[in-house]
KOLVEXKOL-359788 format. One record per residue (C-alpha): x, y, z. Coordinates in steps of 0.02 Angstrom, whole numbers, plus 50000, padded with zeros to 5 digits. Layout:
REM KOLVEXKOL-359788
+-------+-------+-------+
!     X !     Y !     Z !
+-------+-------+-------+
!     X !     Y !     Z !
...
+-------+-------+-------+
REM end
This chain:
REM KOLVEXKOL-359788
+-------+-------+-------+
!     X !     Y !     Z !
+-------+-------+-------+
! 56647 ! 52283 ! 48847 !
! 56463 ! 52288 ! 48795 !
! 56451 ! 52099 ! 48806 !
! 56526 ! 52103 ! 48980 !
! 56402 ! 52238 ! 49033 !
! 56260 ! 52134 ! 48964 !
! 56315 ! 51977 ! 49056 !
! 56344 ! 52066 ! 49222 !
! 56186 ! 52171 ! 49218 !
! 56070 ! 52028 ! 49170 !
! 56153 ! 51917 ! 49301 !
! 56121 ! 52052 ! 49431 !
! 55937 ! 52064 ! 49381 !
! 55908 ! 51877 ! 49384 !
! 55998 ! 51860 ! 49551 !
! 55890 ! 51999 ! 49623 !
! 55734 ! 51916 ! 49554 !
! 55784 ! 51750 ! 49631 !
! 55779 ! 51825 ! 49807 !
! 55617 ! 51923 ! 49781 !
! 55453 ! 51864 ! 49852 !
! 55372 ! 51764 ! 49714 !
! 55197 ! 51773 ! 49782 !
! 55037 ! 51766 ! 49684 !
! 54901 ! 51891 ! 49728 !
! 54804 ! 51824 ! 49876 !
! 54646 ! 51915 ! 49822 !
! 54597 ! 51846 ! 49652 !
! 54418 ! 51903 ! 49633 !
! 54283 ! 51785 ! 49573 !
! 54187 ! 51938 ! 49513 !
! 54318 ! 52058 ! 49446 !
! 54205 ! 52209 ! 49421 !
! 54242 ! 52378 ! 49344 !
! 54145 ! 52524 ! 49419 !
! 54029 ! 52396 ! 49495 !
! 53987 ! 52311 ! 49330 !
! 54030 ! 52141 ! 49259 !
! 54116 ! 52141 ! 49089 !
! 54191 ! 52017 ! 48970 !
! 54350 ! 52077 ! 48885 !
! 54255 ! 52111 ! 48723 !
! 54110 ! 52201 ! 48807 !
! 54231 ! 52308 ! 48908 !
! 54332 ! 52352 ! 48753 !
! 54176 ! 52397 ! 48654 !
! 54102 ! 52498 ! 48796 !
! 54256 ! 52609 ! 48815 !
! 54324 ! 52609 ! 48638 !
! 54274 ! 52791 ! 48606 !
! 54397 ! 52839 ! 48744 !
! 54539 ! 52797 ! 48623 !
! 54490 ! 52955 ! 48530 !
! 54453 ! 53055 ! 48687 !
! 54552 ! 52989 ! 48837 !
! 54471 ! 53112 ! 48958 !
! 54313 ! 53008 ! 48946 !
! 54405 ! 52871 ! 49040 !
! 54547 ! 52960 ! 49133 !
! 54443 ! 53085 ! 49230 !
! 54509 ! 53198 ! 49368 !
! 54356 ! 53159 ! 49475 !
! 54310 ! 53342 ! 49496 !
! 54479 ! 53427 ! 49501 !
! 54601 ! 53474 ! 49638 !
! 54491 ! 53607 ! 49721 !
! 54385 ! 53469 ! 49797 !
! 54533 ! 53405 ! 49898 !
! 54640 ! 53471 ! 50041 !
! 54829 ! 53459 ! 50028 !
! 54905 ! 53466 ! 50202 !
! 55072 ! 53441 ! 50288 !
! 55095 ! 53273 ! 50373 !
! 55156 ! 53094 ! 50363 !
! 55057 ! 52937 ! 50324 !
! 55002 ! 52837 ! 50476 !
! 55064 ! 52671 ! 50403 !
! 55249 ! 52647 ! 50445 !
! 55271 ! 52467 ! 50382 !
! 55388 ! 52520 ! 50242 !
! 55457 ! 52678 ! 50322 !
! 55637 ! 52664 ! 50260 !
! 55719 ! 52830 ! 50218 !
! 55877 ! 52879 ! 50128 !
! 56007 ! 52954 ! 50244 !
! 56037 ! 53142 ! 50250 !
! 55902 ! 53181 ! 50122 !
! 55772 ! 53310 ! 50172 !
! 55598 ! 53335 ! 50103 !
! 55428 ! 53400 ! 50154 !
! 55295 ! 53267 ! 50187 !
! 55117 ! 53304 ! 50129 !
! 54950 ! 53214 ! 50115 !
! 54781 ! 53221 ! 50028 !
! 54632 ! 53105 ! 50016 !
! 54628 ! 53003 ! 49857 !
! 54489 ! 53043 ! 49732 !
! 54461 ! 52854 ! 49723 !
! 54407 ! 52781 ! 49889 !
! 54445 ! 52596 ! 49892 !
! 54389 ! 52550 ! 50067 !
! 54570 ! 52520 ! 50119 !
! 54616 ! 52667 ! 50234 !
! 54802 ! 52650 ! 50196 !
! 54773 ! 52670 ! 50009 !
! 54638 ! 52803 ! 50025 !
! 54763 ! 52924 ! 50102 !
! 54894 ! 52986 ! 49978 !
! 55066 ! 53035 ! 50043 !
! 55192 ! 53128 ! 49938 !
! 55364 ! 53202 ! 49967 !
! 55410 ! 53375 ! 49907 !
! 55595 ! 53408 ! 49879 !
! 55620 ! 53596 ! 49882 !
! 55727 ! 53730 ! 49963 !
! 55627 ! 53857 ! 50062 !
! 55753 ! 53994 ! 50026 !
! 55768 ! 53958 ! 49840 !
! 55613 ! 53883 ! 49761 !
! 55629 ! 53821 ! 49583 !
! 55523 ! 53879 ! 49437 !
! 55509 ! 53697 ! 49381 !
! 55434 ! 53547 ! 49470 !
! 55461 ! 53367 ! 49414 !
! 55334 ! 53239 ! 49479 !
! 55408 ! 53064 ! 49498 !
! 55300 ! 52905 ! 49482 !
! 55396 ! 52751 ! 49545 !
! 55382 ! 52574 ! 49480 !
! 55283 ! 52425 ! 49545 !
! 55320 ! 52322 ! 49700 !
! 55457 ! 52432 ! 49770 !
! 55487 ! 52398 ! 49954 !
! 55547 ! 52575 ! 49992 !
! 55585 ! 52741 ! 49907 !
! 55770 ! 52758 ! 49949 !
! 55826 ! 52756 ! 49765 !
! 55689 ! 52877 ! 49712 !
! 55728 ! 52993 ! 49858 !
! 55911 ! 53000 ! 49803 !
! 55856 ! 53039 ! 49624 !
! 55743 ! 53181 ! 49684 !
! 55881 ! 53245 ! 49798 !
! 55998 ! 53263 ! 49649 !
! 55866 ! 53363 ! 49555 !
! 55836 ! 53479 ! 49703 !
! 56022 ! 53506 ! 49735 !
! 56038 ! 53553 ! 49550 !
! 55902 ! 53684 ! 49564 !
! 55748 ! 53587 ! 49509 !
! 55611 ! 53546 ! 49633 !
! 55535 ! 53372 ! 49631 !
! 55387 ! 53279 ! 49703 !
! 55391 ! 53093 ! 49742 !
! 55227 ! 52998 ! 49733 !
! 55175 ! 52836 ! 49817 !
! 55087 ! 52707 ! 49708 !
! 54914 ! 52649 ! 49764 !
! 54924 ! 52488 ! 49868 !
! 55112 ! 52509 ! 49886 !
! 55234 ! 52554 ! 50027 !
! 55142 ! 52667 ! 50152 !
! 54982 ! 52634 ! 50054 !
! 54993 ! 52445 ! 50075 !
! 54838 ! 52372 ! 50160 !
! 54876 ! 52280 ! 50322 !
! 54830 ! 52110 ! 50250 !
! 54940 ! 52121 ! 50095 !
! 55118 ! 52150 ! 50037 !
! 55178 ! 52303 ! 49944 !
! 55106 ! 52316 ! 49768 !
! 55007 ! 52154 ! 49782 !
! 54840 ! 52233 ! 49737 !
! 54904 ! 52360 ! 49609 !
! 54950 ! 52243 ! 49465 !
! 54877 ! 52068 ! 49470 !
! 54777 ! 51940 ! 49372 !
! 54623 ! 52039 ! 49422 !
! 54616 ! 52114 ! 49248 !
! 54485 ! 52248 ! 49279 !
! 54543 ! 52292 ! 49454 !
! 54715 ! 52327 ! 49382 !
! 54639 ! 52442 ! 49251 !
! 54544 ! 52531 ! 49388 !
! 54706 ! 52553 ! 49486 !
! 54793 ! 52631 ! 49335 !
! 54649 ! 52754 ! 49313 !
! 54656 ! 52786 ! 49500 !
! 54842 ! 52831 ! 49495 !
! 54820 ! 52940 ! 49340 !
! 54685 ! 53039 ! 49432 !
! 54801 ! 53071 ! 49580 !
! 54938 ! 53134 ! 49464 !
! 54813 ! 53248 ! 49378 !
! 54761 ! 53325 ! 49544 !
! 54942 ! 53356 ! 49594 !
! 54984 ! 53436 ! 49427 !
! 54832 ! 53551 ! 49444 !
! 54874 ! 53595 ! 49623 !
! 55058 ! 53629 ! 49589 !
! 55020 ! 53734 ! 49433 !
! 54982 ! 53876 ! 49552 !
! 55159 ! 53867 ! 49622 !
! 55272 ! 53828 ! 49475 !
! 55297 ! 53897 ! 49300 !
! 55336 ! 53726 ! 49225 !
! 55289 ! 53550 ! 49275 !
! 55353 ! 53384 ! 49210 !
! 55324 ! 53200 ! 49242 !
! 55454 ! 53065 ! 49270 !
! 55393 ! 52885 ! 49252 !
! 55505 ! 52744 ! 49311 !
! 55465 ! 52567 ! 49252 !
! 55276 ! 52539 ! 49272 !
! 55265 ! 52718 ! 49336 !
! 55300 ! 52766 ! 49155 !
! 55139 ! 52681 ! 49101 !
! 55044 ! 52798 ! 49216 !
! 55137 ! 52960 ! 49177 !
! 55116 ! 52928 ! 48991 !
! 54928 ! 52915 ! 49015 !
! 54922 ! 53066 ! 49130 !
! 55015 ! 53172 ! 49002 !
! 54877 ! 53140 ! 48877 !
! 54745 ! 53221 ! 48987 !
! 54840 ! 53350 ! 49090 !
! 54953 ! 53486 ! 49021 !
! 55137 ! 53459 ! 49065 !
! 55298 ! 53533 ! 48999 !
! 55414 ! 53382 ! 49012 !
! 55389 ! 53194 ! 49001 !
! 55535 ! 53086 ! 49057 !
! 55524 ! 52898 ! 49024 !
! 55646 ! 52793 ! 49126 !
! 55660 ! 52605 ! 49092 !
! 55478 ! 52599 ! 49038 !
! 55384 ! 52554 ! 48880 !
! 55218 ! 52525 ! 48794 !
! 55115 ! 52368 ! 48757 !
! 55073 ! 52343 ! 48941 !
! 54987 ! 52175 ! 48916 !
! 55133 ! 52101 ! 48820 !
! 55259 ! 52171 ! 48944 !
! 55164 ! 52086 ! 49085 !
! 55153 ! 51923 ! 48989 !
! 55338 ! 51919 ! 48944 !
! 55419 ! 52011 ! 49089 !
! 55533 ! 51932 ! 49217 !
! 55444 ! 51991 ! 49375 !
! 55265 ! 51963 ! 49315 !
! 55281 ! 51775 ! 49293 !
! 55162 ! 51744 ! 49439 !
! 55033 ! 51862 ! 49364 !
! 55045 ! 51769 ! 49199 !
! 55022 ! 51601 ! 49287 !
! 54866 ! 51665 ! 49374 !
! 54798 ! 51733 ! 49210 !
! 54826 ! 51567 ! 49122 !
! 54734 ! 51477 ! 49264 !
! 54585 ! 51590 ! 49230 !
! 54590 ! 51551 ! 49044 !
! 54663 ! 51716 ! 48981 !
! 54784 ! 51722 ! 48835 !
! 54915 ! 51854 ! 48795 !
! 54799 ! 51928 ! 48663 !
! 54657 ! 51935 ! 48789 !
! 54764 ! 52032 ! 48912 !
! 54829 ! 52151 ! 48780 !
! 54653 ! 52190 ! 48721 !
! 54587 ! 52217 ! 48896 !
! 54734 ! 52324 ! 48950 !
! 54743 ! 52425 ! 48789 !
! 54642 ! 52559 ! 48879 !
! 54792 ! 52573 ! 48997 !
! 54919 ! 52587 ! 48857 !
! 54956 ! 52756 ! 48779 !
! 55012 ! 52684 ! 48612 !
! 54832 ! 52631 ! 48575 !
! 54764 ! 52808 ! 48589 !
! 54749 ! 52917 ! 48434 !
! 54831 ! 53069 ! 48516 !
! 55006 ! 53077 ! 48589 !
! 55023 ! 53189 ! 48742 !
! 55024 ! 53369 ! 48796 !
! 55209 ! 53372 ! 48839 !
! 55321 ! 53493 ! 48747 !
! 55484 ! 53399 ! 48778 !
! 55523 ! 53213 ! 48793 !
! 55673 ! 53114 ! 48851 !
! 55692 ! 52925 ! 48855 !
! 55812 ! 52820 ! 48959 !
! 55816 ! 52645 ! 48889 !
! 55897 ! 52493 ! 48974 !
! 55975 ! 52392 ! 48833 !
! 55971 ! 52223 ! 48920 !
! 55804 ! 52230 ! 49009 !
! 55702 ! 52072 ! 49042 !
! 55576 ! 52157 ! 49158 !
! 55515 ! 52290 ! 49036 !
! 55588 ! 52204 ! 48882 !
! 55697 ! 52326 ! 48786 !
! 55597 ! 52305 ! 48625 !
! 55446 ! 52383 ! 48712 !
! 55551 ! 52527 ! 48778 !
! 55610 ! 52560 ! 48601 !
! 55433 ! 52549 ! 48538 !
! 55382 ! 52687 ! 48658 !
! 55527 ! 52794 ! 48598 !
! 55469 ! 52767 ! 48418 !
! 55290 ! 52808 ! 48468 !
! 55349 ! 52979 ! 48528 !
! 55440 ! 53014 ! 48366 !
! 55615 ! 52953 ! 48411 !
! 55656 ! 53106 ! 48516 !
! 55800 ! 53126 ! 48640 !
! 55864 ! 52961 ! 48707 !
! 56000 ! 52895 ! 48822 !
! 56039 ! 52709 ! 48805 !
! 56096 ! 52630 ! 48967 !
! 56217 ! 52483 ! 48968 !
! 56110 ! 52397 ! 49099 !
! 55964 ! 52283 ! 49132 !
! 55814 ! 52338 ! 49236 !
! 55868 ! 52329 ! 49418 !
! 56049 ! 52360 ! 49375 !
! 55998 ! 52530 ! 49306 !
! 56009 ! 52584 ! 49489 !
! 56195 ! 52606 ! 49458 !
! 56150 ! 52738 ! 49327 !
! 56033 ! 52837 ! 49440 !
! 56155 ! 52981 ! 49470 !
! 56199 ! 52993 ! 49285 !
! 56016 ! 52988 ! 49232 !
! 55961 ! 53119 ! 49360 !
! 56106 ! 53232 ! 49311 !
! 56060 ! 53212 ! 49128 !
! 55879 ! 53256 ! 49166 !
! 55940 ! 53418 ! 49245 !
! 56043 ! 53460 ! 49090 !
! 55896 ! 53415 ! 48977 !
! 55775 ! 53528 ! 49071 !
! 55898 ! 53672 ! 49077 !
! 55929 ! 53653 ! 48890 !
! 55742 ! 53657 ! 48852 !
! 55703 ! 53803 ! 48969 !
+-------+-------+-------+
REM end
């Protein structure tokens, strides 16, 4: 049975990949700057190496949530406005602490799944993966949490979905062969999560983070610098550079990197600042749960297991799936998250 599951799930993933847009990033920068400065990989690593001991030096909150207004409303960009049926949420906005010059990305939409008549004491903040065309799956996941008595908040990744600049496709500018721009985007997303955790701390007793796929890279980093109660890792891992080099859906990124003369070791060194397993501390979370896809070629399973080991081999659910085929486990995973949170409360 396991062999059949492996064959079917990997076939599903490869079939899905075959119909995806296999586009390279159209904006490969000749001068890939970081905070306006030009770096080599070695000079960047040496400049920020002390952040491995103190991640707040790098993953700042840009002044904290009190500088920003959180208001009701929907994002003006409707290019990817596909919604799950019969699922209700409250739409909210705030201005990103990192202004990119792209108005779509500079405005941050998020969806709050709550019941006005019965607000939860716990909020789970969900960071989706890279390149998703819509949030239908994530909305369903958050709906299950809310219907089970746990409020949730669904983020939108910078440069993705509603935040996609008009001259690009969803996710194109978030992860690319622009090595330092990608690092900046990761720091950017961490800062937005930090602000939301701080803002929601006034409304909830407990707050957790759920990171799906590449969203797990970001929630892992955020949990090092912002106090959270729960950290849920769903089909995600560590060793970001090696995942990108080996992963099924990042083949175009790898090709562009090779054209620029980068090796796998170069990428891993540069992106180590975006990889929680390189930092000396773990995270602030009190409780961890890992959902590992056993046949994953997108976030190769060995890197998911390495993340689980990094966190001390705590609670784990092993899914008989590959990456995209884990969608068939969404209801089971969300229901298990509810049981896990209730058990830890």
